[in-house]
N, C-alpha and C positions, 0 to 999 in steps of 0.2 A: 504494500500500500504506500502511495506517495504521501509523505507527511508534509503538512503545511510548514512554511518557514516559521521559526520561532520569533516571538515578538521581543519588544524591548524589555520584557520581564526578565529575560535571561542575561545575566552578567557573565563576562568572561574572566573577570579578575578575581584572584584569590590571593590573599596576603599570607605567605608562608614564612617559616623561620629561615634565617640566613646564617652565615658563618662569622660575621663580625660581631664583636661585643656591643659597641656603640661608637659613634664618632668621637673618640677621646683624644685625638692628637691636637685638636684645637689649633689648626693651621701650623702644625709642627712645633708648637710650644712645648718645651720640656717641662716636666713636673719639677717643683722646687726641690722636693726630696724624692730621690729614686729609690723605690722599694724593690728588693730582690724578687720576692714572690709575685708581686703584681706586674712588674715591668721587665725584669731581667730573665727570670726563669723561663717564661714562655718563649723568649728568643733563643736561649741556649738549648732548650728542649727540642724546639722545632728545627733549628739550623745547625746545632753543634753536637748534641749528645750522641748522635749515631756513632761518631768516631771518638768522642771525648766524654762519654757518659759515665757508666758505673763499672764497666768491665776492664780491669787492668790488662788482661791478656790481649784485648783488641784495641787498646787505646793508641791512636796515632801519635807518634813522636813522644810517647810516654805521658801525654797531657790528659789529665782528667779535670773536668770543670764541675764536679759534683760536690765540692767542699772548698772552704777557704784554704785549708792546708794543701790540698792537691793543686789548686789553681795558682797558688803563689810560690810553689817550690821551684828550685832551680832545675831546668830541663837539660842542662849540659854538664858533662863531667869535666870538660876542658876549660869552660869559661862560664861567666855568669850570663844566664839567659832565662828571663822570667816572662811568662805569658801575662801575668797580672802583677803589677807593683802598686799596692794601695796608695792612693794620693798622687800617683804619677802616671797618668794615661800616656804622656809623651814618651815615657821610658818602657811602657808595657808593649811587648811584642804582639799581644792580641790586638791592640788598637792599630798597630802598624800593619798587621796582616789583613785586617778587614778593610783597610783604606787604600791598600796598594793597587796599582793598575797592572802589576805583573801577574800574568796568568799562572805562572809557576808557584807564586807565593800567596796569592789572594785566598782568603778564607771567607765563606766556604768555597772549596775548589769548584771550578766550572762543571766537572763531571757529576757533582752532587745535584745539579740542577736546582740549587737553592741560592738565593741572593738576599743580602741585607739592604733594607731601605736606608736612606740617609738618616731618617728619624731613629731607626734602630741602632745605627752606628753611633749616633750622638748620645743615645741613652746609655750604651755600654761605656762610652768614654766618661760620661758624667758620673756613672756608678763607680767607676774606678777612682775618679777624682774625689768622690765623697767617701772613699775608704774601702770600696769593694766588699761591703758587708754581705755575708751570706745569711740566709734564714732557713730554718727547717721548713720543709715543704708544707704549705698551708694545711693540707688535709692530714698530715701526720702529727700535728700538734694536738695536745690534750684539749678536749672540748670544755670550755669554761663559760660560766654565765657572763652575759654581756650587759653593759650599761647602755640603755637606749639613748640615742643622741638627742640633743635639743633641736627643736625645729621652730620655725616662725608661725606656721599656720596650724596652731594647736586644734582649732575647731574642726579640722578635716579628719582628725584621727579617730579611729574606732578601737584599735588596740596597738600593741607595740610593733607589730609588723609595719604599720604605717609610718612609724617614726623612722625606721631604717630606709624605707622607700622614699619618703618625703625628703629626708636629709640629702639623698643623692640627687633628687630632682632640683632641690634648691641650689645645690652646688653647680648644676648646669643651667640655672636660671629658667627652670621649667615649672609649670604648675600641673597638678594632677587634673584629670578630667572630672567632670561632674559625674554623679552616680547614674548608671544606666536606667532607662525607663523600666518600670515595674515588669512589663511584658518581656523585655529582653533579659532582664536580670533573672526572672524566674526560669526562662528557657535555658539560660546558661547554667543556673543552679541545678536544674533537673537533669540535664545531660551530664554534668560533672559528678553527680552523686548516684544516678541510676542508669545513665547511658541511654535514657529514653526522653522524649519530649514531654512537657507537662500536659495533663488533660485539660479540656476546656473548663471543667469543674474547678480544678486547682487554680487555673488562671483567674476565673471569676472570683473565687474566694479571696485570692491575694489582692486583686484590684479593689475589692470592696473593703478590705481590712486596712483602716487608716491608723491603727494603733502603732505605738513606737516599736513594738516587738513583732510586728507583722512578718518581717523578713526572717527573723530568728525562728519563728514558729514553723515557717516553711523549711528552713534548714533542718530542724529537728524532725519534721515530717518525712523528708526524703531520706535522711540517715537511718530512719526506722523501717524503710521499705525493704522487702526481700530482694528487690531489683538492685539495691545497693551492693549486696554481696556478689551478685552476678557481675556487675560492672567493675568492682574492685578486683574480683577474681580474674577477670579477663586480662588485666594488665599483669597479674602475677603469673598466669599460665604462659604468657609470652616468655617470662623470665625462667620459668620451670621447664621450658621446651616441651610442654604437654602436647601429645598427639594421639591419634587413634590407630596408628600403624607403627611398625618397627622402624621404618625409615630407610633401611638398606636392602639391597638385592630384591627379594620378592615383595618387600614392603607389606607383609601380611597384617591382618587385623590384630590389634593388641587391646586387651580389656583393661583400661585404666580409668574409666570414667568415675568410679567411686572416689578416686583421689581428687578429681576436678570438683566433685560435689562437696568433698571435705573442705576444700579451699573456700567455696562459696559460703558454706555454713560458718566457717571460722570467722570470716569477715562480718557476716550478719550478727554473730554472737559477740562481735567486738573482742575477740580473743586478744589478749595483750601480745604485742609483736614479738617479745622475747619468747613467750610460750609458743606462739605461732611458728617461729623459726626453729626452736628446739625440737618440737614434735616432728617437723619435716626433716631435719638433719639427723635426728637420733631418736625418733619416737619408739622404735623397737628396743632401744637400750634403756628406756626408763624403767623404774621399778614396777613390776607387774603391769606392763603396758596394756592399755585397753585396745579394743578393736579399732577405735577411731585413731588412736596414736600410732598403731601399726599402719593403718591406711595412710596417714600423714607422711610416713617415711618413704612413700612412693615418689617423693620429690626427686630423689636421686636414682629412680628407676625409669625416669622419663627420657633418658638419653636414647639415641638411635642405637640399634643393635643389628646383628646379622646372623644368618645361618647358611651363608653361601658355601657351596662345596669348594674345598681347597683352602678355605680360610684357616689361618693359624691361630689356635686358641690363645696363646700367650700374647700375640700381637693385639688381639682385641681386648684382653684383660687390661693391657696397658692403655689402649685407646679409651676404654670406659673410665679408667681411673683419672686419666688426663682430662677428659670431658667433665667429670664430676668436680674435679678440683678447680678447673677454669670457671665452670658455672657458679660454684659456690663463691669463688673469689669475686666474680662480677656482681653477683646479687648482694652480697653482704659487705664486701670490702671495696668494691668499685675499682678493682685492680685487674690488670691484664697479665695475671701470673702465667698464663699459658705460653707467653713469649719466652719463658725461662725453661721450657721443656727441652730445648736443644742446646742452650748456652745460658750464661748469666744474662739477666734482663739488661737490655741496652740503656734503659732510661730510669728504671725504678730499682731500689735497693733489695732486689730479690735474686739470690743466686740460684743456679741450677740445682744445687744440693738442697736448698731450702724448698724449692718447688717439689722435688720428689719426696721430701719429708712430709709435705702437705698431702701428697697423693697417698701416703701410707694410711691416712685416715679413711680413705675411700676405696681401697683395693682389697678389702678384707671381708667381702660378703660371699655368701654361699652360691651365688648364681653361676651358671655355666656361661662360658664365653659365647657359645652358640645358642641362639634363642629358640632353636627347633622349629621356627616358623609357626609357632603356636601362639594362641591368644594369651595363654597363662604360663609364661616362662617362670619357673620357680626361682626364688621363694615367692609364694603367693599366699593370700588369705581369702577365705570365703566371706562375703559380706552379707550377713543375714539380719533380717529384722527380728523383733522379739518372737513373733509367731514361728518363724522358720527356725530360730534358735531352739525353741521349745521342742519342735519336731525332731531336730537333729539330736538333741540330748536324749530323747526317747529312743531313737535308732541306735545311738551309742550304747545305751543301757541294754538293749537287746543283744548287741554284740558281746558286751561284757558278760551278760547272763549265759550266752551260748558257750563262751570260753570256760565257764565254771562247771559245765555239765559233766565232763570227764576230765578231771585234773591230770596233769602229767605226773606219772608215777612209775619210774623204771623198775621199781621193786614189786609191781603188780604181779601177784601169783599167776594169773592167766598168761601174762607176758613171759614169765620165767618158764612156765610149762611149754608154751609154744616154741620158745627159743631152743629148748632141748630137742624138740622134734623137727625143727626147721631143716636140719641137714638132710633128712630123708624125704623132704617135701619136694615134689616136682613143680616147675613153673606152670602156671595156667596157660592154656593155649592162646595164641594171638587171635584177636577178633578178625572176622572176615571183612575184607575191604569192600567199599562201595564200588570201586573200579580198580582193576588190577591189569597191568600190562606184562604178559609173559612173552619175552622177546624171542619168538620163533617165527619163521615165515608163515606158518599155518595159523598162528593165534593172534597176530596183530597186523593191521593194515597201515603201512607207513608209506607216505608219498615220497618218491625219489628212488634212490638206489641203496636201500639199507643193506648193511652187512651184518649177518648174525653169526654168533659163535657160541661155543660152550667152553667156559673157563672155570675149572675147579667145581664142576657140577652146576654152574649158574648159566642159565640161558641169557645171553648177553647181546646188547646192541653196540656195535663199534661206531665211535664218533671220531672223525678225523680232523675237525676244526677247519675243513674246507667248505663244508656245506651244512646248512641247518635242515634237519629232517622234520617232518610234521605228520600229525595224525589227527583225524577229526574226532577220535575218541578222547574225550577230555572231561574233567570234573566240572561241576557247576558251583564253584565257590563264590561266596559273597563276604564282604568285609565284616559284617555284623553277625555272621553265623560261624559256629565252630567248625574247624576242619583239621585234618592231619595228612601229612605226606611222608612216605617212606620209600627208600630205594637203596640199592647197593651201588657204590661208585668205585671204579678203578681208574685212577687218573695218572696219565703220563705228564699232563700239564694242567695246572689249575689256574685259569685266567679267563673268567667270563661265566655266562649263564650255562648251567648244566641242563636244566629243564625250565620251560617258561610257557606262559599263556599271556601275551601282551599285544597291545595294539599301538604301534608307533604313531599312527595318525591321531590317536586320542591321548597324546602325551604319555605314552607307555602305560596305558591303563591295563591292569591285570596283576599278575604276580610272577615271580621267578625265584629259583634257587641259584645263587651265584657263588662263585668262589674266587678269591683273590689271594694268591700266594699261600694257599692252604687254609685260609680263613673261610668260614661259612657265612654267607650273606643271604638274608631274606628281604626281598622287596615285595610290598603289597601296595598297589598304587591306584589312585583315581586320576590324578594329574600330577606329574612329577615337575618340581619337588614340593609344590605347595600343599597338596592333599595326598599324603603318602606316609607309609610306615617303612622304615629301614632299620634292621638290626644286623650286627656283625660280631662274630665271636672275637673275644679279646686275643685269644691265642690262635695258632694255626694247627688245628688237630688233624686235618686231612693228610694222610701219609701217601706220597706218590708211589706208584707201582705196587699198590697193595689194596685189597678190597676193604672198603670202609662202609659201615652201615650208617646211613644218614637218615635222621628222622626229625620232623618239625611239626609242632602242634600249635594250634591257636584256639583260644577260648571264645572267640567271636566278639570280644570287646573292642577290637580295632585299635588296641593300645599295646605298647611294647611289653607291659607287664603281663599281658595275656599270652605271650609267645614263649615257647620252650624249644631249645635246640638240643638234640641228642646226637652223640657219635658213639657207635658201638655200645648203645644202651646207657651211656652216662650223660647227664646234663652238662651243657657247656655255658660258661659265663659269656655274656655278650654286652656290647655297648650299643646305645641307641643313637642313631644319627638323625632320623626323622620320626616324628611321633604325633602327627596331626591328621590321621586318616579319618574321614567322616562321611565319605560318599561311596557309591558303588564301584566295584572293581570288575564288573562283568563286561565282556566284549564278545564279538562274533568271530574272533580269530581261532585257529586250531591250536592244538598243543604242540609246542616246538621242542625238539630234542637236540641237545648239543649247542644251544645258543638261543638268541632272541630272533625275532622275525627275519631279519636280514643281517644278523651279526653273529657269525660263528664264534663260540667262546670256549668250548671244552674239548679236550683231546683225551680219549680213553674209552672206557666201556661203562655201561650202566646195566643193571639187572633188577628184576622184581620191583617194578615201580607200582606203588600202591597209593590209593587216595581214599580217605575216610571223611565222611560228613559229620564228624564228631571229634572231640578232643580226646585222644587216647591218654590214659593215665601212665605214669612212669613204669609201672609193672607191666602194662600192656605193651609199651614200647620195648622194654627189655625182652619180653616174651617174643615179640616180632624179630628181635635180634637173634634170639635163640639161646639166651643165657639167663640163668637165674639171677635176678638183679642184686641179690644180697649174698651171693656166693663168697665175696671177699670179707663178709662180716660174720661168717659162721664159726670161724676158729678163734678161740681166745688168744689174747696177746700177753706176752710176758711183762712188757713195760706197763706200769700202772696207768700213766697218762694215755697211752695208746689204747689200753683196755677200756678206760672210761669213755674215750671217744668212740670206740667200736660199739659199746653198749648203748650209748646215746643215739648213734645213727641207726642201730638195729631197732631200738625202741621207736624211733621216729618212723621207721618203715612199718613197724607193727601197727602203730596208731593210724597211719595213712592208708594201709592196704588190708589189714587183717581184722583188727578188733571192730566188731560190729557196732558197739556202743560209740566208739570214737568216730567211726565212719558216719554214723547218723548225726552225731554232734557236729562233726566237721561240715556235713552237708547243711545243717541248720545254721552254722556259723557263716558259711558262704552265702546262703540266702540272705542272712541279716546284713552281711557286708555289701552284697550287691544292691540291696535296697537302699543302703546309705549312699553308695557310690552313685546310683541313679538319681537319688535326691540331690546330691551335691552338684550333679551336672546341670540342674535347673537354677542353681544359685550363682549370682555374679561373683567374679573374683577380681582381685586387683593385685598388682605386683608390689612387693614391699622389700625393705632391706632386712637382712638377717646376718648377724656377725658370725664368722667362722670361729670354731672353738680354738683353732691354732692359726696364728697369723700367716698370710701368704708371704709376707716380706716385701719390702720395697727397696729399690735400687736406683742409684743415679744411672741414667742410660746415656751412653756416649752418643751425642748428636740426636738424642731422642729415639734411637733405634731400639726396638723391643728386645732384640737378642744380643745387645752390646752392653751387658751389665758391668758396672764398675762397683763403687763402694755400696755396701748395704746401709740403709738409713732407717731411723726410727721416727715415729710420728712427732712432728714439731712444727713450729710456725716461724715466719721470718723474724730475724733478730731485731729489726727496727720497731717491731710492734711489741705490746706487752707480753710477758711470759705467760705460758699456759698455767691455769690453776692446777692445784694438786689433784691427781686422779689418774686412772688408766689412760693410756694413749689411744683413745677411741673417739668416735664421732660425738658422743655426749660431752666429753671434756672439751672438745673443739667448740661445740655449740655454746657451752658456758663461757668459754673464752671470748666469744664474739660480744658478749653482753657485760663484760667487766666494766666497772665505772670509768676506768682510764683508757678504754679502747677508743681510739680517735676516729675510726672509720664507720662502724656499723650505723650509728644514728645519723651521721652526716649524709651518708650515701642514701639511706632510706627516706629521710625527710626531703631530700633533693628530688627523689623520684615522685613523691606525692605532690610536691610543688610543680613538677613537670606536667603531671596529669592535669592540673588546673590551669596553668599559665602557658602550656605548650612547650616551654623550654625550662630546664632546671636552672636554679640559681647558679650552679655550675653546669654549663651547657653540656659538657661531656659526661653525662650521667653514667656512662659505662666505663669511664676511666677517670679516677681521682688521683692518678699518679702524676709523674712529671710531665707527661704529654697532655695533661688536662688543661682545659681553659680556666683561667683564674676566675673565681666567682664574681658575678656582678655585684653582689652584696654579701661579702664574706662574714660580716658581723651578724647579719640577719640569718645566714645559714647556721652559724654557731648558736644563735639564740634559739632557733627552732630545734636544733639537735639537742641542746641542753634541756630544753623544755620537754621534749619527747622522752628523753632518758629519765628525767626526774619526776615525771607525772605518770609513771606506770606503763610506759610504752603503749599508751592509749591511742589507737589509730583514729577512732571517731572523734575524740577530743581534739586531736591535732587537725583533722580535716575541718572540723567546725571552726577552729581558731583561724584557719586560713580563709575559709568561706565568709566569715563575719568581718574580715578586714575591709576597710575602705578601698584598699589597693585592688582587691579582687572585684569590688562592686563598681568600679569605674566604667563609664561608657567606652566603647572601643573605637570611637571616632579618632582619626589621626589627622592632625593639622600639618601644613607644609613644614612648619618649624620643627615639629616633633619627628616628622619623616626624615628630615635632614640630620638632626642630632641623635635621635633614637630610632633608627629605621626598623630594628627588629624587636623593639619593646623590651630590651634588656634592662632598662631603667624602670620599667613598670610605669611608664608615663601615661598609660591608658589601659583599658580592660583587655583581656585576652581575645584574640580573634584568629581562628585558624580552621582549616577544613576538618570536619569530623572524621573519626576513624571508620574503617570499612564496616565494622559491626554496627556502629551507631547509625550510619547512613541507612543500612538495610532495616535495622530495628525501628528507626524513625518512620520509614514507609509502612511497615507492618502495624506499628502502634497507631499512627495517625489515621490509617485507613480502617482500623477496626479488625484487622486480620490476626494480630499477634495473639498467640496462645501463651499465657503467662504461667507456665508450669515450671516448677523448679526441679532441676536435676534429672537423672536417668540416662539411659543410653544415648549416644550421639545419633543424630538424625541426618537424613540425606534429602535435602530439599532440591529444587530445580538446579540443574546445571547442564551445559551443552553436552551432547552425546560424544562418546569416543575419546574423551580426555584421559580417562584411566587406561583405556586400551593402549594408547600411544606409548605409555611408559612401563606397562606391566609385563612381567614374565608370564609365560603360559600357565605355570602352576600356581600363580598367586591367587589367594582368595579375595583380593581386592582388584582383580583384573577387570572385572565388569562392574560398572556403576549401575545400581538399580535404584532408581528414584523411589522414594517412599510417598505415601499419600496421607490424606486427612490432616489431622492437627500437626503431624510431623513436618509438614511443609511450612508451617508458620511459627515454629519455635524461635526463640532468640538465637542470634548468630553464634553466640557462645557455644551452642550445642550442635553446631554443624559438624558433621564427620570430617575430621582432618586427616586426609591421606597425605603423608609428608612429601612423597615424590610427585604428587599432583593435587595441590590444595585447590579448594573451590575457587574458580576464576573470579567470582564476584567479590571474593575477599582479597585475592592477590592483586587484582586490578587497582584496589585502593590501598595497597602497600601493607596488607597483613602479612606477617612472616610465615614461613613454612614450618616453623618450630623445629627445624633440625638442630638448631643451636640456640643458646640463650639470647634473648633479645630484651633489652630494657629501654631502648630508644628506637622507635619506629621511624622509618623514612616518611616523608610527607610530600608527595608529588601531585601535580595537577596536569592531566593529559587528556587529549581528545578521546582516547578509549573510554575514559571514565564517563564522559558525556554520552557516548554511544551506548554504554551499558545502561545508564539511567533511562535513556530513551527507549531501548529495545529489549532489555532483559525481561523475561516473562514474569519474574517476581515483582518488578516495578510496574509493568503494564497491568498485572492483576490488582496490585495495590491501588493503582489509578482508577481502575474500574470499580473497585470496592468503595473507594472514597467518593467517586461520582455517584454511586448508588445511595450512599449516606446523605450526600448533599441534596439529591433529588427527593429524598424522603423527608427533608426539612420543611417545616411550615413556612409560608411566606412566598415572596416573589423571587425572581432569579437573583436579584441583588443579595437577598438574605441567604440564598443557597451558596452563592459565590463567596460571600463573607465567611460562611462557616467552613467551607473547604479551604479557603486561604488561611484562615485562622488555625485550623488543625495542622497545617503543614508548617506555618511560620510562627505560630503562637502570638500573632498580633492581628489587629484589624487593618484592612487595606485602606489607603487614602483614596480620595476621590479620583485622582488621575489613574491610579492602579485599577480601581473598580471599572472605570470607563474602558481601559485597555482590555481587561479580562472579558468584559461584556462583548466587545468587538471581536475578540478572538473566538469566543463561544459562538457568536453569530456566524462567523466565517466557517467554523467547523460544521455548524448546522447545514449551511448551504452546500458544503462539500458532500456530506453524507446523504443529503436528499437525492443527489444524482449518482451516488456511489454506495447504494445500500449493501451490496455484497462486501465492500470494504468495512462497513460498520459491523456486520456480523462477524467478519474475520477478526476484527480488532477486539471485540468484547468476548471472544471465545478463548482468549489467552488465560491460562490458569485453570486449576481444578475446582475452585469454588463455584458454586452454582450461580448462573446468570439469572437475575430476577425476570420472571415472565410477564410481570405487570408493568414493565417499563419499555417503551418503544426502543428498538435497537438503535435507530438513528439518533434518538435523543441521548441514549446512554453512551453511544460512541463519541458524540460531540463533547459531552461532559468528561468522558474518560481522557480525551485529548487535552482538554483544559487542565485536568488534574495531573496528567503526565508532565505538562509544562511547569506546573507548580513544583513538582518533585525535582525538576531540573534547575530551579532557581538557585543561585549562589547562596541565598539566604537559607535555603532548605538543607544544604549540606555543610553549612558553616556555623561554628559556635562563635557568637559575637556578643 
């Protein structure tokens, strides 16, 4: 459908954040007093520290500029040569080198592609002239209470925040803006606390309330909403790198949403930030941890993981530890410690050794390096409500009761009598197979040119590894039904499939028995490798050039624990490589002998191939082998320990296969255990942390290489920060360390991010880096004031948020004058109210809420709303269980964006287009771009077209004339009434759309058909289409997607 051109309603300009602090050079006028942290450190860090920072081993010319002692030392052994001579810039080689025109001598060197402005050169010279005083980095100093500065305009102040802001403004001869209109202020407040626009009822209530505390009442109202936790949680989940898939290789589904819901609930309960942090870093290590505390520990299970074939376990253990250390450092310390994984940090006082000492806190959990491509990679916990917990306790009680029926008693007289007679007992006959292949020319029909032989009395089929033989005679196995396979194998070469039933075209659907260098491998596959079971013996029991009796049984659970592998009647230990089988293994292919469909694999002979549609017991397997399974246990041992072991094993056999009471009790126990296992399959799980009983150990890794270990290290923290409190070297002690009263970073970093949420940019713009590469804070005393207040008022997040929201600084109008645009282009001085584009989730949620489509349900599994077809297919492996995107329906289409399923390798495009991260890594500062694609999405995406149609329906159902209906629609989208000129424009636009659809009725029907919600039958389609187009234009207004 050809859309009409948009009217003057649509603005193309959005004011975003920039890179400059503010215009502070004042026409190159140098400050009277040069401060190292504010003026000099940013220059050195950006232009010099790469070669002259903290690492003595890489310092060029032996010069370090990280301390007074290093910067002022003699650099030559033969003569006096100083980079910095305090009080004498004319004698300092640093000043000489930055001002020379000689390309061989100038600093920074040309190949660095960095240059100093004349203003920066003059600053450095004046700093040396004033004594070259160094200061401890601003963020590493102890947080102290501040004395608010004196200001002239006292009547403007609401709280002490305003003193710090106004003090800076008066220094620049600027005045703060007046307070925003009530409509704009409430819209800003609503988005900043709930991520949603205010309702018309809330707007009307606020507009009518002329009391002095009207605004404060609305602040309290929004902070008490359940949507507050969702909004605050969304920022935190960026930092936690929460996602619904593993992130690497197959990128399979991961069940972690209970952690997401814990975060939401914690914010809504206003959990103190120290407790909030401790439970996430070490909830599992707290005394008698609750279910919720264990769920919270999932913070450090949100990292991306893999189970790709060929991956090296140790490499990924290192990767995970590095990721967890780097993430924790970013979130709580605001430091880029990951830069020290390969060498000492170039800019910050963090050595490589100290980095790996920090990793020692996080590399000591019981997880496997390979996630198994399963949703619930251990360690996990089942998340039950009270009713489910009650049922589970009842099922556990039945299991315990079943175990007590026949207690273990090796001195049972019945057992002792049986043991004496066991020598003369013959093994029970093997059961009859459902299907048996006796390899003779007369008894089996094999396609190709089979060669039959008799070897040691066994009718055998010769397999030469040149061709795969096949027969239509095959078993009818299914993944969720028990089965058993037995055969005799004589191998000259073990490398590939021995027998198989697989369909290559269906991603090797089916099963096979495989051998690799004498190890026995079983594959049972729906789609490889995403939906498959693979187990492999730990040792290589198959002996070449010798007949081996191979037997495999499955209990029909589809899980590795239900598999048993036997060789010559004895069970074999195996490792599990894949364990996520959940769909059919049936195919229409024949039974292949000596390989897979077109892949010869085995050279040797096979005999007596048998298939059973049940799980054979160990005694039945040994009977099939032809040996009494307890033959080796019937003769007493002289050694006491050996004899005790023999009796124990013999008694175990007696209980499992002979004693009727035990057999009945065991059967009842298995029934009870199966009932609980089936019940647990219906319960959601979440991945948690769990400490190993013995530490894995941490090592300095040469250049960060996982296999290049150097010195072993113990858990510790960087020396420039406070010492660890007394306690074991674990995550709980580390969490306590973060909240020591003299810790300089945790509170600063945290309050800075909360400020960033409200004002668009942190007081320190580089909210992800408080180290030497950080930008100096716009208001350093204000940052410390907030940090000190946060620490000393119980780490109360809602109290801190209210404090900032109540300030006059926050409540300013966002209008920018020419003077302020020149002096404070990026609003770093807070000379006006915040104004910037809403985040991706807020834009979509705004459309859902204002149109009446939003389903305000808290928590639960992630949902899959509309998105273009084929996006997942383009990046997915064939075996991935997130290969195909299946859109959901009903209320799941209209949940808040926080709950949208996040596939890390292909995030929802409606989110990515507006700069939402893919959550592969920790993000505490989103990018904010404005692109044509964003406008195209708002105009054409089905979610926004449906919202437009729904808003149009609401408007048409409003009492009054067209002007009343337009006002309501406009107000729902923008939270204000339109002025007369806007009302005229919208009326003209609506009329133009009416005329268009009167002659293009099919286009009208096509337009209003977008989306799954029902189209009202009592509204004319042309009328609804015209209003839908008007509402679509409203959603595309700059005002609709901007907080101002």
